[in-house]
KOLKEKOL-986503 format. One record per residue: x, y, z of N, C-alpha, C, O in turn; residue number from 1. Coordinates in pm, 1 decimal, decimal comma. Layout:
PT     n_c1     n_c2     n_c3    ca_c1    ca_c2    ca_c3     c_c1     c_c2     c_c3     o_c1     o_c2     o_c3 resi
PT        X        Y        Z        X        Y        Z        X        Y        Z        X        Y        Z  NUM
...
This chain:
PT     n_c1     n_c2     n_c3    ca_c1    ca_c2    ca_c3     c_c1     c_c2     c_c3     o_c1     o_c2     o_c3 resi
PT  -1230,1   -256,2   1544,6  -1188,8   -201,4   1355,3  -1095,8   -300,4   1329,5  -1014,6   -383,2   1370,7    1
PT  -1168,6   -230,6   1213,6  -1064,5   -314,0   1096,8   -903,3   -331,7   1010,0   -862,2   -283,1    904,6    2
PT   -869,7   -381,5   1064,5   -718,9   -375,8    985,1   -666,3   -359,3    978,1   -560,7   -381,5   1037,4    3
PT   -715,2   -262,8    836,5   -687,0   -189,4    693,5   -818,2   -125,3    719,9   -921,0   -148,5    656,3    4
PT   -805,9    -42,6    819,4   -950,3     15,2    826,4   -890,2    124,9    766,1   -974,8    166,4    687,0    5
PT   -749,0    225,1    756,1   -718,8    362,3    741,6   -752,8    361,0    599,4   -822,3    443,4    540,1    6
PT   -660,2    194,7    523,7   -693,6    211,4    341,2   -809,4    238,5    248,2   -844,1    296,5    145,3    7
PT   -862,7    131,1    386,2   -985,7    145,9    364,7  -1094,3    311,4    347,8  -1165,5    340,1    251,5    8
PT  -1077,1    377,2    448,7  -1102,0    490,8    502,1  -1037,1    628,7    326,0  -1088,4    718,9    259,7    9
PT   -885,2    545,0    333,2   -848,4    644,4    219,5   -841,9    604,6     -4,2   -837,1    668,4   -109,4   10
PT   -845,9    477,2     38,8  -1004,7    452,3    -40,8  -1131,1    498,8   -137,4  -1150,0    524,9   -256,2   11
PT  -1204,0    493,2    -17,1  -1285,7    530,1     23,8  -1313,4    704,5     -0,5  -1430,7    728,3    -29,3   12
PT  -1256,9    780,8      4,1  -1181,7    922,9    -23,5  -1185,7    938,5   -211,5  -1270,2    965,5   -296,8   13
PT  -1068,3    909,8   -207,7  -1076,9    867,4   -351,1  -1141,7    872,2   -466,4  -1152,2    944,6   -565,4   14
PT  -1194,9    740,5   -409,3  -1340,0    723,9   -435,7  -1503,4    824,0   -505,6  -1586,3    827,6   -596,5   15
PT  -1442,6    911,2   -333,3  -1569,7   1008,8   -383,7  -1510,1   1116,8   -443,3  -1589,6   1205,9   -473,2   16
PT  -1368,7   1141,4   -476,2  -1324,6   1250,2   -578,2  -1306,8   1173,6   -680,4  -1428,0   1152,1   -680,8   17
PT  -1254,5   1086,4   -804,0  -1246,0    995,4   -904,0  -1360,6    881,2   -926,3  -1442,9    824,3   -854,6   18
PT  -1320,2    877,6  -1071,8  -1498,4    823,0  -1115,5  -1424,9    620,7  -1146,8  -1467,9    505,6  -1152,9   19
PT  -1337,6    672,5  -1153,3  -1281,7    533,7  -1107,3  -1077,7    535,1  -1065,6  -1000,1    628,8  -1084,0   20
PT  -1053,4    425,5  -1020,4   -914,4    401,6   -928,8   -876,3    281,3   -980,7   -928,4    177,5  -1021,2   21
PT   -760,3    332,9   -965,0   -565,9    241,4  -1038,7   -528,2    235,9   -867,9   -552,0    339,3   -805,5   22
PT   -483,2    144,3   -808,6   -419,5    121,4   -763,9   -304,7    -37,0   -793,1   -306,4   -126,8   -877,3   23
PT   -196,9      1,5   -648,3    -93,9   -127,7   -701,8    -66,3   -130,0   -521,6   -130,8    -71,3   -434,8   24
PT     17,6   -193,3   -511,8     -1,0   -257,4   -390,9    163,9   -382,7   -369,0    181,3   -502,0   -393,8   25
PT    264,7   -257,5   -303,9    372,3   -433,0   -271,4    359,7   -548,4   -176,9    380,2   -513,4    -60,7   26
PT    331,6   -678,3   -191,9    311,1   -742,6   -111,3    165,4   -779,6    -97,3     74,8   -705,1    -59,8   27
PT    159,0   -876,9   -124,8     26,5   -956,9   -149,5     -5,1   -999,6     32,2     34,8   -974,3    145,9   28
PT   -112,8  -1086,6    -49,4   -155,3  -1175,5     77,1    -54,0  -1264,5    148,7     37,3  -1254,0     66,8   29
PT    -19,3  -1321,9    216,7    116,5  -1388,3    234,5     81,6  -1588,3    339,5    134,4  -1699,5    337,8   30
PT    -29,3  -1524,0    407,2   -124,5  -1611,0    454,8   -231,6  -1605,3    507,6   -278,2  -1512,7    574,0   31
PT   -296,6  -1747,4    469,5   -406,4  -1783,8    567,4   -431,1  -1724,1    693,6   -523,7  -1644,9    710,8   32
PT   -340,3  -1764,0    795,9   -345,6  -1672,5    912,8   -371,3  -1535,7    889,9   -443,3  -1482,7    974,6   33
PT   -328,2  -1459,6    790,7   -302,2  -1291,6    796,1   -365,5  -1283,0    863,0   -429,4  -1386,3    883,5   34
PT   -401,0  -1163,5    948,8   -508,2  -1080,0    949,7   -543,7   -955,9    908,6   -642,3   -906,9    963,6   35
PT   -460,0   -862,4    785,0   -548,0   -722,2    767,1   -565,5   -789,0    607,5   -671,7   -739,8    569,3   36
PT   -503,4   -892,4    477,4   -577,1   -882,0    462,8   -608,2   -783,7    254,1   -684,0   -809,5    160,6   37
PT   -491,7   -668,3    279,5   -465,9   -558,3    215,9   -541,4   -598,9    125,7   -656,3   -559,5    105,6   38
PT   -436,7   -743,5     18,4   -509,7   -703,6    -86,9   -705,9   -748,0   -113,7   -771,0   -734,9   -217,4   39
PT   -741,4   -788,1     -9,6   -932,6   -849,7    -70,2   -938,9   -695,5     10,5   -886,9   -622,0    -73,6   40
PT   -968,5   -624,6    107,1  -1009,8   -511,0    139,4   -982,2   -414,1     31,7  -1072,5   -337,5     -2,1   41
PT   -819,6   -407,6    -49,4   -847,6   -226,0    -93,3   -971,5   -303,5   -268,4  -1054,2   -243,2   -336,8   42
PT   -917,4   -465,5   -276,7  -1012,2   -432,7   -411,6  -1153,5   -525,3   -389,3  -1205,7   -600,1   -471,9   43
PT  -1184,9   -504,5   -291,7  -1364,1   -568,6   -231,9  -1387,7   -397,1   -203,2  -1505,6   -373,2   -177,3   44
PT  -1328,6   -316,8   -203,1  -1344,0   -117,1   -163,3  -1361,8    -36,3   -272,2  -1419,6     72,4   -271,5   45
PT  -1287,9   -115,9   -409,1  -1279,2    -56,7   -512,7  -1445,2    -63,9   -604,2  -1515,0     23,3   -655,9   46
PT  -1460,1   -227,6   -588,5  -1512,1   -325,4   -659,4  -1513,2   -271,3   -793,2  -1416,1   -230,0   -856,6   47
PT  -1627,6   -276,0   -827,0  -1672,2   -229,5   -989,8  -1627,2    -87,9  -1012,3  -1694,8    -26,7  -1095,1   48
PT  -1518,1    -16,2   -951,2  -1489,5     89,7   -965,2  -1350,4    146,3   -950,6  -1314,7    260,2   -920,3   49
PT  -1271,3     23,2   -983,8  -1149,8     46,0   -967,1  -1042,0   -133,2  -1019,5  -1121,0   -221,4  -1053,1   50
PT   -915,9   -170,9  -1024,2   -831,9   -304,7   -986,5   -742,7   -243,6   -949,5   -709,3   -125,7   -936,8   51
PT   -701,1   -352,6   -930,5   -514,8   -363,3   -828,8   -476,8   -408,6   -880,1   -531,4   -484,2   -960,5   52
PT   -306,3   -383,8   -860,5   -192,9   -431,0   -941,6   -183,5   -516,3   -793,2   -238,1   -454,8   -701,6   53
PT   -136,5   -619,0   -762,8    -65,8   -694,7   -627,8     46,8   -711,9   -656,1     53,8   -785,2   -754,8   54
PT    138,5   -682,4   -620,8    251,6   -681,6   -664,8    359,9   -797,1   -561,1    369,4   -723,8   -462,7   55
PT    442,3   -923,8   -523,7    483,2   -980,9   -524,8    606,7  -1102,1   -492,9    610,0  -1181,4   -587,0   56
PT    669,8  -1122,9   -425,2    824,1  -1208,2   -545,3    777,5  -1341,4   -501,8    832,6  -1443,7   -542,5   57
PT    704,0  -1342,5   -441,8    639,7  -1496,6   -376,4    600,9  -1533,1   -447,0    504,2  -1465,2   -481,5   58
PT    621,0  -1644,0   -526,0    461,5  -1751,3   -570,7    351,8  -1821,1   -514,5    237,1  -1846,1   -551,6   59
PT    438,7  -1851,9   -387,1    332,4  -1953,5   -238,0    257,7  -1786,1   -172,5    170,9  -1781,1    -85,3   60
PT    321,7  -1660,8   -244,5    144,6  -1587,6   -154,0     26,3  -1570,5   -239,0    -95,0  -1584,2   -222,7   61
PT    145,6  -1516,8   -388,1     75,3  -1515,7   -516,1    -52,9  -1627,6   -468,2   -159,6  -1579,4   -430,4   62
PT    -38,8  -1741,2   -471,5   -124,7  -1838,7   -476,6   -293,3  -1859,6   -298,2   -401,0  -1918,5   -307,1   63
PT   -263,6  -1820,7   -234,6   -215,8  -1823,8    -91,2   -379,4  -1687,9   -119,2   -500,4  -1687,1    -96,6   64
PT   -308,2  -1625,1   -160,0   -411,8  -1427,9   -243,5   -459,4  -1525,9   -337,7   -508,1  -1616,5   -270,0   65
PT   -467,2  -1546,3   -430,3   -553,4  -1521,1   -492,0   -723,4  -1631,2   -505,2   -814,5  -1642,6   -587,3   66
PT   -673,7  -1714,3   -319,6   -736,8  -1824,5   -280,1   -813,7  -1790,2   -239,3   -924,6  -1843,1   -246,7   67
PT   -781,0  -1661,7   -164,1   -857,3  -1569,1    -44,8   -931,1  -1462,2   -154,0  -1053,1  -1446,1   -158,5   68
PT   -862,5  -1413,1   -215,5   -949,5  -1310,0   -355,8  -1059,1  -1361,6   -395,3  -1159,1  -1302,4   -435,8   69
PT  -1038,8  -1490,2   -382,1  -1140,6  -1627,9   -544,8  -1223,4  -1578,7   -629,3  -1239,5  -1620,8   -743,8   70
PT  -1326,2  -1414,0   -537,9  -1431,7  -1383,8   -576,9  -1424,9  -1288,2   -625,0  -1522,1  -1242,7   -685,3   71
PT  -1347,2  -1244,2   -619,4  -1269,0  -1084,8   -639,2  -1228,3  -1071,5   -785,7  -1140,5  -1133,5   -845,6   72
PT  -1303,0   -986,4   -825,8  -1219,2  -1025,5  -1013,5  -1135,0   -881,6  -1053,7  -1118,3   -844,7  -1170,0   73
PT  -1098,8   -827,6   -964,8  -1096,2   -716,2  -1009,4   -923,0   -646,4   -980,0   -884,9   -530,6   -963,3   74
PT   -834,2   -805,5   -984,8   -713,9   -807,2   -894,6   -625,7   -846,6   -999,9   -668,2   -934,4  -1075,0   75
PT   -445,9   -773,1  -1033,4   -420,8   -843,5  -1123,3   -271,3   -845,2  -1022,6   -207,0   -753,8   -971,2   76
PT   -249,5  -1030,5  -1024,4   -136,8  -1051,0   -965,5     34,3  -1077,5  -1010,1     63,0  -1149,2  -1105,9   77
PT    103,1  -1032,2   -954,7    197,0  -1020,7  -1096,5    303,9  -1078,1   -977,5    304,2  -1004,0   -879,2   78
PT    376,0  -1171,1   -968,7    436,5  -1175,2   -963,0    624,8  -1153,5   -911,7    655,4  -1272,0   -925,6   79
PT    707,9  -1110,6   -882,9    849,0   -991,5   -946,4    883,0   -943,0   -819,0    817,6   -939,3   -714,8   80
PT    996,8   -906,6   -845,7   1003,2   -828,5   -683,3   1035,5   -658,8   -792,4   1102,5   -606,8   -881,7   81
PT    900,1   -637,1   -669,7    864,5   -495,6   -688,6    928,7   -364,5   -756,4    881,2   -278,2   -830,2   82
PT   1023,9   -379,9   -715,0   1088,3   -274,8   -711,4   1106,6   -282,6   -952,5   1072,0   -191,2  -1027,4   83
PT   1163,0   -407,6   -992,6   1188,7   -468,8  -1114,8   1038,8   -417,1  -1185,5   1050,6   -348,5  -1287,1   84
PT    880,8   -450,6  -1130,2    786,2   -396,1  -1180,1    783,9   -292,0  -1151,9    905,7   -284,1  -1135,7   85
PT    754,0   -207,1  -1132,2    680,2   -125,6  -1032,4    816,6    -26,7  -1187,6    744,1     50,5  -1250,4   86
PT    894,8    -22,9  -1217,3   1058,9      4,1  -1327,0    954,3      0,6  -1415,3    911,7    111,6  -1447,4   87
PT    893,9   -106,5  -1469,8    847,0   -179,1  -1569,4    682,2   -121,8  -1635,3    628,9   -121,6  -1746,2   88
PT    638,6    -70,6  -1476,4    453,9     40,0  -1517,3    527,3    165,4  -1545,8    618,7    241,7  -1514,2   89
PT    384,8    125,9  -1661,8    376,4    292,9  -1736,5    225,8    339,2  -1722,8    161,7    408,3  -1801,9   90
PT    186,6    286,2  -1607,6      4,6    390,8  -1595,3     22,9    503,0  -1452,9    133,4    521,4  -1401,9   91
PT    -61,4    548,3  -1419,0   -105,0    630,1  -1325,8   -153,3    559,0  -1244,1   -178,2    444,8  -1282,8   92
PT   -175,0    581,8  -1150,3   -258,1    492,6  -1027,7   -273,0    667,4   -928,4   -203,3    766,9   -948,0   93
PT   -422,7    645,9   -793,0   -446,9    688,4   -745,0   -433,3    645,1   -660,7   -419,0    740,3   -584,0   94
PT   -423,9    543,9   -596,1   -387,4    487,6   -490,2   -207,9    369,7   -485,8   -185,8    292,7   -579,3   95
PT   -145,3    377,6   -410,7    -16,2    231,3   -342,0    -23,1    284,3   -247,0    -26,7    400,4   -206,3   96
PT    -26,2    132,4   -189,4      6,0     95,1    -56,9    138,2     15,8    -69,4    134,5    -87,4   -136,5   97
PT    255,5     53,4    -11,4    395,0     -4,3      2,3    386,2    -99,3     96,1    353,4    -66,7    210,1   98
PT    409,5   -210,7     69,3    385,8   -300,6    200,8    486,3   -437,5    167,9    457,1   -540,0    229,6   99
PT    597,3   -442,3     78,0    680,2   -550,1     21,1    730,7   -659,2    162,8    703,2   -773,8    198,3  100
PT    843,2   -515,7    228,1    918,2   -577,5    318,6    989,9   -499,8    474,2   1077,8   -418,8    444,9  101
PT    980,0   -505,1    534,8   1011,5   -421,3    625,5   1219,4   -401,5    638,0   1323,8   -422,4    699,8  102
PT   1172,3   -363,5    559,0   1350,3   -304,2    531,7   1298,0   -178,8    433,6   1242,6   -199,8    325,7  103
PT   1340,3     37,6    521,0   1301,7     69,1    471,5   1431,6    139,6    388,4   1457,2    259,9    395,3  104
PT   1509,3     40,6    308,1   1506,1     60,5    219,2   1465,3     31,9     26,8   1471,6     78,0    -87,2  105
PT   1422,3    -82,7    115,3   1307,9   -150,8    -44,0   1193,9    -49,5    -30,0   1135,7    -10,8   -131,3  106
PT   1161,2     -7,1     85,8   1005,6    110,3     82,0   1069,6    203,4    -28,3   1023,6    199,1   -142,4  107
PT   1195,9    304,5      8,9   1177,1    419,8     14,3   1272,7    355,6   -192,7   1341,2    445,2   -242,0  108
PT   1267,9    275,9   -242,9   1276,9    241,6   -342,2   1169,6    254,4   -392,0   1198,0    353,6   -459,0  109
PT   1045,9    231,6   -419,9    936,1    154,4   -399,8    883,5    281,0   -424,3    862,8    325,2   -537,3  110
PT    850,6    369,5   -267,4    827,2    555,4   -307,3    883,0    605,2   -420,4    791,8    664,4   -478,2  111
PT   1000,5    615,3   -494,6   1062,4    685,4   -584,6   1013,3    658,9   -680,7    983,7    753,5   -753,6  112
PT    982,1    522,8   -725,9    971,7    486,5   -787,0    797,4    485,2   -887,8    763,9    494,7  -1005,9  113
PT    711,1    462,9   -720,4    565,1    510,7   -779,4    519,8    654,4   -727,7    398,9    677,2   -723,1  114
PT    598,7    739,6   -693,7    589,2    860,1   -651,6    513,3    966,7   -792,8    400,6   1013,8   -808,1  115
PT    626,9    970,7   -867,6    637,6    959,7  -1029,1    448,5    903,2  -1126,3    401,5    979,3  -1210,9  116
PT    381,7    781,1  -1092,1    292,7    759,4  -1183,3    210,0    744,0  -1067,8    183,0    629,8  -1030,6  117
PT    162,5    851,7  -1000,6     40,4    917,8   -863,3    -12,9    947,0   -963,6     61,9    906,5  -1052,6  118
PT   -130,6   1011,1  -1023,3   -231,6   1088,6  -1046,9   -191,0   1212,2   -938,4   -121,5   1189,8   -839,3  119
PT   -240,5   1335,2   -969,2   -258,3   1474,6   -797,5   -425,3   1364,3   -770,4   -509,7   1297,7   -830,5  120
PT   -384,2   1412,2   -637,1   -436,2   1439,6   -516,1   -489,3   1261,9   -555,0   -596,7   1218,8   -596,9  121
PT   -347,7   1185,3   -515,2   -393,1   1030,0   -499,8   -352,9   1018,7   -385,4   -330,5   1124,7   -327,1  122
PT   -328,2    887,1   -308,7   -275,3    910,2   -205,8   -170,8    807,4   -202,9   -206,0    720,9   -283,1  123
PT    -34,2    768,3   -136,7     57,0    680,4   -136,2     42,2    629,7     -7,2     69,4    719,7     72,2  124
PT      2,9    497,8     65,8     44,0    462,9    221,2     84,7    310,2    241,5     74,5    194,6    200,4  125
PT    145,2    408,0    347,6    320,3    244,6    367,5    304,6    216,3    523,6    329,1    287,9    620,6  126
PT    255,5     87,6    513,5    180,2     37,9    687,4    282,0    -40,4    704,6    367,9    -52,7    617,3  127
PT    284,5    -78,6    773,3    377,8   -133,3    948,5    510,6     18,5    929,6    626,1      8,1    888,5  128
PT    485,9     62,4    945,7    592,7    237,5    991,7    716,8    256,3   1009,2    819,5    301,0    958,3  129
PT    657,1    189,6   1130,0    785,7    239,6   1220,7    720,5    447,5   1323,6    819,6    494,2   1379,8  130
PT    674,1    481,6   1330,0    669,0    641,5   1363,4    579,2    634,9   1426,9    487,5    556,0   1403,9  131
PT    582,2    730,5   1540,7    528,5    674,1   1581,7    387,7    855,0   1510,7    398,0    909,8   1401,0  132
PT    266,2    898,5   1639,6    177,7    974,0   1616,9    293,1   1153,2   1592,5    285,4   1236,2   1501,8  133
PT    397,8   1150,0   1731,6    511,4   1238,9   1736,5    522,1   1260,6   1619,2    512,6   1377,5   1581,8  134
PT    547,5   1144,8   1513,8    716,3   1164,4   1391,8    797,5   1111,6   1437,4    864,5   1051,1   1353,7  135
PT    845,9   1096,6   1581,5    974,5    985,0   1629,9    907,8    866,6   1557,0    813,4    863,6   1478,0  136
PT   1013,6    737,2   1625,8   1036,3    620,7   1583,4    946,0    551,9   1733,2    963,9    573,2   1853,1  137
PT    822,8    443,0   1642,7    745,5    435,0   1782,8    876,8    276,2   1849,5    999,4    265,4   1850,8  138
PT    784,3    202,7   1884,9    889,6    128,2   2013,2    828,0    -32,3   1961,3    815,3   -133,2   2030,7  139
PT    798,3    -14,2   1823,6    775,2   -186,9   1741,1    930,7   -206,6   1645,6   1022,8   -139,6   1599,0  140
PT    896,1   -307,0   1653,6   1034,1   -361,9   1568,2    983,3   -311,7   1402,7   1057,7   -322,7   1305,2  141
PT    816,2   -245,5   1395,7    801,9   -164,6   1252,6    912,1    -81,5   1187,6    962,5      4,1   1260,3  142
PT    959,0    -92,7   1060,1   1058,9     38,9   1062,1   1032,6     60,7    862,2   1088,0    141,3    787,4  143
PT    945,6    -29,0    835,0    912,6     28,9    683,9    937,5    166,6    639,2   1017,4    180,8    546,7  144
PT    872,8    286,1    698,2    850,7    406,8    677,4    988,1    485,7    701,9   1020,3    596,4    658,8  145
PT   1032,1    431,5    751,6   1117,8    532,7    813,6   1203,4    626,8    713,2   1230,6    744,3    737,8  146
PT   1241,6    556,6    595,9   1388,8    671,4    518,5   1243,2    757,4    435,2   1250,3    878,0    411,2  147
PT   1145,6    692,9    406,8   1056,8    824,8    291,4    977,8    916,0    423,2    921,6   1020,2    389,5  148
PT    975,5    887,1    530,2    940,4   1000,7    648,7   1077,5   1029,0    651,7   1089,6   1118,0    567,5  149
PT   1195,1   1004,3    702,1   1297,9   1137,5    754,6   1283,7   1227,6    537,9   1274,0   1350,2    533,1  150
PT   1284,9   1170,0    439,1   1334,2   1310,1    333,4   1197,5   1341,9    246,5   1194,2   1411,9    145,2  151
PT   1148,8   1312,9    273,3    973,5   1334,8    270,8    855,7   1439,4    416,9    751,2   1500,4    439,2  152
PT    968,6   1394,6    464,4    864,6   1437,3    593,4    800,7   1650,9    571,4    691,0   1706,8    572,4  153
PT    940,5   1695,8    555,6    928,5   1878,8    536,9    889,7   1865,3    390,0    869,9   1983,9    363,6  154
PT    864,4   1793,8    269,4    867,8   1798,1    178,4    736,9   1807,2     92,5    717,4   1898,9     12,7  155
PT    630,5   1683,3    120,1    464,5   1657,3     96,1    416,4   1626,6    215,7    474,1   1591,0    318,5  156
PT    250,3   1652,7    179,3    221,4   1630,7    344,6    210,0   1457,0    325,3    174,0   1361,7    256,2  157
PT    261,6   1497,7    426,1    171,1   1341,4    494,6    229,5   1279,3    701,8    319,7   1255,9    782,3  158
PT     98,7   1285,8    675,3     98,9   1196,1    846,3    117,1   1079,5    879,3    171,8   1004,4    798,5  159
PT     76,2   1031,0   1007,6     93,9    927,9   1096,0    -28,5    875,4   1086,4   -105,3    954,0   1141,9  160
PT    -86,3    782,7   1044,4   -227,0    726,4   1140,2   -252,9    607,1   1157,2   -242,9    514,5   1076,7  161
PT   -297,3    606,8   1295,2   -258,1    503,4   1375,2   -334,5    295,5   1328,7   -451,5    258,0   1321,1  162
PT   -285,1    265,1   1321,4   -363,5    171,4   1327,8   -363,0     26,3   1402,0   -260,2      6,7   1466,8  163
PT   -458,4    -78,6   1404,6   -443,4   -146,5   1552,1   -394,9   -232,1   1532,8   -455,3   -330,3   1575,8  164
PT   -225,1   -270,6   1441,1   -159,4   -343,1   1430,9    -41,7   -259,8   1399,6     52,5   -306,9   1335,7  165
PT    -43,5    -85,1   1460,1     96,3    -20,6   1497,0     71,2    112,8   1361,7    -46,4    105,7   1326,0  166
PT    116,2    179,1   1315,2     82,9    287,9   1248,7     91,0    303,9   1101,1     92,6    187,2   1062,1  167
PT     94,5    347,0   1042,4     64,8    359,9    878,4     69,0    534,2    800,5    -24,0    614,1    810,6  168
PT    220,3    565,0    714,1    211,4    688,5    646,6     61,0    667,8    561,1      3,3    559,8    548,5  169
PT     23,1    775,2    516,8    -62,0    847,2    432,7     11,6   1001,3    390,1     32,1   1101,3    459,0  170
PT     41,0    971,0    244,1    131,5   1062,9    200,9     11,7   1083,0     59,8    -25,3   1004,6    -27,6  171
PT    -27,7   1248,1     95,1    -85,0   1316,1     21,0    -13,0   1321,2   -128,4    109,7   1330,7   -126,9  172
PT    -77,3   1315,7   -253,3     42,7   1382,8   -408,4    -74,4   1469,3   -441,2    -69,4   1546,1   -537,2  173
């Protein structure tokens, strides 16, 4: 199974509902050894039916991502602290992947910023969530989704999806 299969599945779900998809991700491809290559999979899945803004604070990561995604023309890379750039955005998104730091506070801040920018029926995903399918903390070192899970579990439609490398949170908006 493709490591980003759940992300691809969610994008395909959105492509059935919307004519054109605007997507944003925090954290781009950071190395040539990375196996999940979210930026590439998001942009490739969207093809000519969507575009992606990929935000990362590392110029080196942006350069790596550009080289890996060199054949894709629907990506805008932004070198910035994710929360700073999200504050400046004025557009609406159908899909967001929050994957910038293994820090529940950073991911929570990103979630608070991106949530009002989402179109109705959109999807927010958090990679390396650290939440088990039963809803508790899993045994991995991942913890990105802790705070979002704790605060929205009983408020928004949120599910834990199993990924080959751990779990992801999927939030329907």
